[in-house]
N, C-alpha and C positions, 0 to 999 in steps of 0.2 A: 483806457488803462494806460498809466504812465510807463515810459520806457525804463527798463532797468539801467541803473548808473553804471557807467563803464569804469574799468579799472584805471587808476591813475588820473581820475577826473580831478578838476580844480578844487573840489570840496574836500579831497583828501590830502591836499598839499598846502603847505605854508608859503612863505616868500622864498623865492628862489627855487621853486619845484621840489623842496625838500619835504619828505613825509612828515606829517605833524604827529606828535606823541599823544595820540588820543586813544580812548578805549573804543574798539570797533563796535561792541555791543553794550548797550546800557542795561542795568539790572532789570529794567522794566520790560524791555522787548527782546531779551536774549532768546527766550524759548520760541518766540514768534519768528525771529530771523532764522533760528536754526531750522524750524519746520519748513520755511520757505526755501532754504537752501537744499534741505535733504529729504523733501517730502517724497521723492520717488525711490529713495534708497531701500525702504522696506520691502519693496516688491521688485524682484528681478525683471518681471515682465514689463515693467514701466520703461525699461530701457529698450525695448524691442517693439513697441506699440506700432501699429500702422501709422504712416505719415510720410512726409517727403524725406529723402535720404539726407543724412547730415555728415558732416565731416567728422570722422571718429577720432582723428588726431586732435582736432580742436575741442571736441567734446571731452577727451581725456585730459587735455590741458586745463579746461575750465574746472573739471572735477578736482584735480590735483590741487589747483589753486584754492579752491574752497576748503579742501581737507587741510592744507597747510595753515589756513586761517583758524580752523578749529583746533588744531594741535597747538597753536600759539595761545588760544583762549583757555586751553587746559591749565595755564599758568596765571590766569586772571585773578584778581583780588576777591571778585564776587563769586560766592559759592554757587549761586544760581546760574551764572555764565559758565562757570566750570563744568557744572553737571550738564547743562544743555550741550556743550561741546563734546563731553564724553559719550552722551547719548546719539549725537549726530555721527561720530566716528564709529560707534557700535553699528548704527544702521548701515553705514557705507562698508564696513568690513564684512558684515553678514550677507551682503547682496552683491559684492563684486570681488574678484581676485585682484589684489593689489600688492603682489609680492615685491616688485622692484621698488615701488614708491615706499613701502614699509621698510625694506631692507636698508634704504639710505637714511631712514630716520628712526631706526628701531631703538637706539640709545635715548633719543629724546623722548619717544614714547614711553619707554621703560620708566625713565625718571619721572615723567608726568604721572604715570600710573602709581609709582611708589609714593609720590608726594601726596596724591589724592587719598590713597588708602591710609597713609600714616596721619595726616592732618585733617582729612575731610570728616564730615558727619555721616550719619547712616545712609542716606540716599546717595551721596557722593561716592562713599565706599563701595556700595552696590554696583553703581555704573563703572567705577574703575576696575573692580574685579571682573565684571562682565566683559569690559574691553580687553583685559589681560588674557581672558580665554580666547577671544577672537584673534588677538595678536599671535598666540601660539598656533591656533588653527591655520592662519594665513602663512605663517612661517614654516610649519611642518616640523618633522623631527630632524633637526640639524643642530650644528654647532651654535648657530645664532639663537635658536630657541633655548638651548641649554644655558646660554649667558643670560637670557631673559629670566629664566626660572632660577638660576642661582641668585639673582638680584631680588626677585619678588618672592620666592619660596619662603624665606624666613619671615617676611613681613606678613604673608598670608597666615603662616602657622601661628604667629603672635597674636593676630587678631582672632583667629579660630579659638585659640586657648584663653583669650582674655574674657573673663566673666563679667567685666564693666562695660564691655563693648555692646552695642545693639544686637539683638537676635538676628535682625535681617542682615546686617553687616557680616556677622560670623557665618550665617547660612550661605551668603553669596561667596565669601572666602573659602568655604569648605568645599563648595562645588568647584570653584576655580582651581583650588590646590589639587583636587583629584583629576581634573581634566588636563591641566598643565603638566602634571606629573606623568600621566598616561601618554601624553604626546611626546615629551622630550627625555624622559629618564631612561638612560642606558645603564646607570649606576644602580645595581641591586640593592645596595646599602641605602641609597636614597629613597628608593621604592618602599622598602620596609619601614624606614622612618616615617614616611609620609602616611602609610597604612596605619602604624602605631598611633600617630597623632589623631587620626580620624576615629580609630577604635576607641581611644580614651574619650571621645565625645559620645558616640552612639551607645556604647555599652552602659552608659549611665541610665538609659531608657529601660535596661533590664531590671534595675532596682527602683525605678522611678514610678512603677505602676500605680502605687498608692503612697500619698504622703502621710504624715503623722495623724491627720484628721479622717483618714480614709476616703478622701476625695481625690478624684483623678487630677493630676497635675499636667497641664498642656502648655505651660510657658515656653519650654525649650523643644517641643515637639518638632517644630519645622527645622530646628537645627539638627536634631538627631536623625531626621529623615534624610536631609541633605548630606550629612556625614555617612550615613549608611550606604546611600546610593553611590557616593564618590568612592567609598571603600569597596563596594561590590564592582566597580568598574575597573579599579586597579587589581582586584583578585583575578580578573580574567587574563591578565598578562603576567602573573605570577609562574614561577617554576612549580612543577607538580608536586615536589616534596613540601613546599611552602603551602600550596593549596590543601594538601592533606592535613597540615597542622591546624590550619584555619578552619577546616570543616570540623575537626575534632573539637575545637575550641568553641565554635559558635552554633553549630547545628542543634544542639539540645537546648539552647538558650533562645534562640530566635522565635520558636513558637509562642513564647510568652507575650510577644509584642502583637500577636494576632488578636489579642483581647483588648488592645488599646481603644480608647474612644475616638481617636482621630482616624478617619477613613483612609487618608493618604499614608499614615504609618501602617495601617493593616495591609494596604496593597503593596507598599514598599517591602515589608517583611515577607509576604507571600511570594512576591516575584523573586526575592533574594533566595528564599528556601528552595524554590524551583531551579534557580541557577546552581545552587550548591549541591543539589541532588544530581543535577546534570554533570557537573564537574566530577563528583564523587564516583559516578558510574563511569565516566571516561577513564578514571585512574584505576578503577577496580570493578570489573564487570560483575562480580559477585557481592558488590556492596550491600550490606545489611544494616538496617536502621532499627533499633530496639523498640522505640516507641511509636512505630509506624502506625499501628492501629488507632492510637490516641490522636495522632497528628492528622490522619485522614478524616477522622470524625470532625475535628475542629475545622479542616478545610471545607468539608461537605456542608457543614452547618453555615459557613460564610457564603458558599456557593448557592444555597437555597435559602438565604436569610430573608425572613418576611416581617421583621419587626416594624410595628406601625409608628414607633417613635422616631424612625429614620426617614429622611427624605427619599422620594421614589427615585430621583436621579441618582442619589448615592447608592441606592440599593441595586439599581440596574448595573451601575458601573461595577460595584462589588461583586455581584453574581457573575458577571461576564469574565472578570479577571480571574476569580477563584475557581471557575469551572476549568479554565486553562491550567491553573496551578495544580489542581487536583488531578488532571489528566497526566501532568508531567511527573508528579510524584507516584501515582498509582501505576500508570500505563506507560511511562517513559515516552510520551507522546507530545508533540509541539504542533500547534496548528500554523502552518506556513502561511506567511503573508507576502504579498508582492508589492513592491514600490516602483513606481513609474517615475522616470525622469528623462525628458527628452525622448529620443528614440531608444533608450535603453530600458531594461527591467533588471531589478534586484530581488532575490527572494531571501526573506528573513526565516530561517529554517531551524533556529535554535535560540535558547535563552540568552547565551553569550552575545549573539549577534543583536538580538532585540535590546539587550541593556545598552550596548554600544550605540546602536542607531538612536534609541529614545534620548540618551544623553547628549548627542550632538544635535539632535533635532530640537531639544530644548534651548540650546545655545544659539543655534543658527536661525531658528524660527522659519520664516518663509524662504530664507536663502538656502535651505537644506538641499533642495533639488538642484539649484544652480552650482553649489559646491560639489555635489555628487557627480556632476558632469565635468567639472573643471579643476577641482582641487586634487592635486597629486597625492597629497597625504590621505585624505578621506578615501580616495580610490584605492590607495595601498591597503589601508585598514580593512576595507570591505571586499578586497581582492578583485577589483573591477578592471584592472589593467590600465594601460595609459588612456588618457582622454580620447574619445572618438572625434576625429577631425571631419567636419562636414563643410563642403563648399557652400558659397552663397546661393547657388542655383537649387541645391538639395534642401537648404533650410527654407528657401522661399516656397518650394513645393509642399513642405511639411506644414507651413504655417497657415493657420486659418484666420481669415480677416475678422474684424470686429462685427461686421454685418453678418456673416455667416454664423459666427458664434451666437449673436442675438436671435437668428432665426432658428437654430438648434435648441437654444434654451426655451424659446417661446413654444415650439413645438412640444418639447418634453413637458413644459408646465401645463399646456393644454391637455395632453394624453393623461397626465397624472391627475388633474382635476377631474377629468371625465370619468376615470376609473374609480376614483374615490366616491364620486357622486353616485355611481351605480351601486357601490357597496353600502353606502349610507341610506339609499332609497328603500324604504320599508316595503314598497309596493313591488320591488324587484324579485323575480323568481330566483330564490336561492339555489335551486337545483342546477341552474345553468352554469354555475361557477365551479362545479365539482365534477 
């Protein structure tokens, strides 16, 4: 295998040792180079795999050198190269805490994202919007993030409301708008303006159930879903008097979305209803909903749906979600979930917390656990306190080697196979299992 080329080697320089003005990535191999540079970014565990000890300072310098290159490439003439650079930055930002590195380059990154959203096409706009989310997650709720949002907020709103833009770009910008506003906005007026922008999008789904031909329209459904979920996230940080207004405005309209042909819209509407009921009962312990009987009938039908024209996977997912929604609406109950990250545990015990966790998990992907351990902003949102500091010796004792993991997985696989074989064997005595 050929050795990697070193920085500043002769092929990068012209006469006199001056850098040559050449494009680092060609259109043809931009994505390949990007993958080779950032193949480990998507998985935080890849930074801590077993192997010889490495110089952390040198590794950090090498990482920052690559990231600087990707930031430069966001201004490249080739759309393919720009998108590959944006995707690589997204992978790095989701799997590492890079606060100091980003702080020094936040204006450059903001300008690049703004340019890509304004001038790029659908895929590039989606990648840029995703990077904007991660940029605010990295910076947390501070003055610097507010400056980023002041620059990007109007651009995002313009794309969201632009009927000529692609649905995918509008969807990504709606999600980004909600998350960035959630992170940085202390100005209540800006919060309300952002929620109004999102309301103007998803409320069209109330009237859109059937078009003039009586056929269900699904063209804008993904946009309506993203706008609804982003709006719901912002509702969780609204003052109680505003929450009451929104509940009065939307609680009797949202059930109409439960009849939508799109599974994800039905689920989004159901979870939003559960959250609205939870907030309503927090503000008023004696909260009464007039159409409770009709609503519970709808929810119960979705929780026990057996329509043959729907895929089995979709039916299982729908029944699982709506059983929980029905319990929340009827019994004021929430099935507590536990999330493990490192030596810590977090319990999700309400719909507000679930909505917030699901949103950031969608943005951070496999980096969610790493950020829960190390990101001050996320730890503050979920009330986890300051990051737990563990010394190298403690981490080493907690860590399981690759070989041990392999043995555990093999043993579990064999035990599972043996148990299933017994259950499948027609000659087995059924009585012994009860």
